[in-house]
C-alpha angles and dihedrals in degrees: 000000000000130000121228120201137177115212089342097308126114114270102172131122111252098244105028140039095253135111115276112261094022094113112116092027094292134132131218106203124064116226093228090063095056119101098175146330124241116202123193118185099175145001095036122156127276094258087072094045095122090070115090095178110036146297126260113193121190115209111206124218123253137199121268138194089275126062111246136166148150141206131205141186127189124189121188117177129175089218088072094052131084117259118255109231091204092061105090143152127213112237136175114244129208091273091057093252123134113233134173114244129187114264129193108190122217112254122167119174124180127177127179137168148154138206135190139172140177147138127307089181121007114259091353117059128026136178135204131182131182129185129189133176131180127186128182131184114192114151116206133216124230110210141170115257092228108014094178089060096034094058097033116128112256120249122246090252091054092051092048091051091048092048091052093049097049094037101240141107123285090247092054091044090053090050090049091049093051092045092052093046088053091052091047088051086061088066090064130078140055120354121200108233130175144147133213122195128183130181130183122185120181121177135183126194119193124187108184090177141349094278102047135058128176123198127197120182138159131194118203121187131172126175129177122183116192109210088341103127088091103053104176119114088244132008141181094246127104120260089257095051107064091098133222122248133203129192122186125177131176123176127173121187130191118188136182125194124188123188111211089178132350087269101037120071133177115203130188125182134183125189132189114189140168128192129184124184119177139168118199134186117260122241112292121246119238089256092056095043093068090063097044099087096114140098092279096046088228131109119251124254108282117218120178114212120194098216106033103036121235123348124190119209135174117299123204110243088220100056105032092190124150114210109233100204135113116199114230095212119077114244 
C-alpha cells in the first residue's frame, strides 16, 4: 500500500506496491547512486494519492564541480556462517533405512559496483555514472517428500492391480514399476541454480543559466535467475521444475526546473519506462519429454499412487512441476 518514487517519478510495479524490477528477488536501484531517501507517512500531495500507506522517494546523486566517486565489494558466503541444525535432508543409509542428516547448502553471493561524477563544464554541465553487479550461486536439491514411502517396494496386491490395468503379467508389471521408479529417481538430486544482476545508471545535469536546470537520466537493469523461481535449499520438485526467472527494467527521466525566485520553483518531469518480469519452465528431463506430446508441449502433472500405479493428471503450462510424492495409504 506504499508508493515508491525515484526523483519524484513513479517507480512502482504495475500490479503491486513494490519497487519496479523487484520481481524475482531483484532490485532496480544501485546503492551507490542514492543521495538520500525522503519518506512521507501522511499529508502528501494529490500526485501520490494512490498510496494508502506512505511515499518513499529516492533522490539520485548528480555530478558536481569536483570529481568524486566510490567503489564497493560485498562477499557473502555460507561457508562463513554457522550451520542451521533444522536444515536437513533425508538419506538412505547402508542398512536401507532413511534418516535425516544435517545439511548446509552452498550459497555464495558477491556484489560489486562503482560510481563517479564530475563536471563536463564548470558550473554548467555535469555527469554521473553508477554501475552495480550481483552474482549468486546457490545450488538446490530436488527431493522426494516422503522418500521412505516413495521408494518402498510395492505390495503383491499393488502389482496385481497394475498388471490388470496395463494388461500384462505380474512379473512384467513389477519390472515396469521398478523401471519407472528408477526414472523418477532421475528427477531427484542437485540442481544448478544461480542469478546474475546488472544495473547501469547514467545522469546528465545541464544548467544553461541560474534560473533553469535540465536533467537527463536513465536506469538500466537486467536480472536472470537460472532455476531460481524455487529458492529453498531443497524442494519437492523435480530437477527440471525449479523454473527460470527474468527481470528487465528500463526507465528514462527528463526533468526541467525553473526558479522564478530563490524560494519559488516550477518543476516538470517526464518518464518513459518499461518493465518485464517472466518465469519460465526449466528444460525438461528425458523422463518428462516422453509425456510432452500435447498442445502445451509440457508433460502432465505426475502423481505416484501406491495402490493403483501411476496416474497422470492435468499440469499447468505455467508451473511445469511434477509432484514427487507417493501416498502411503491405499486409495
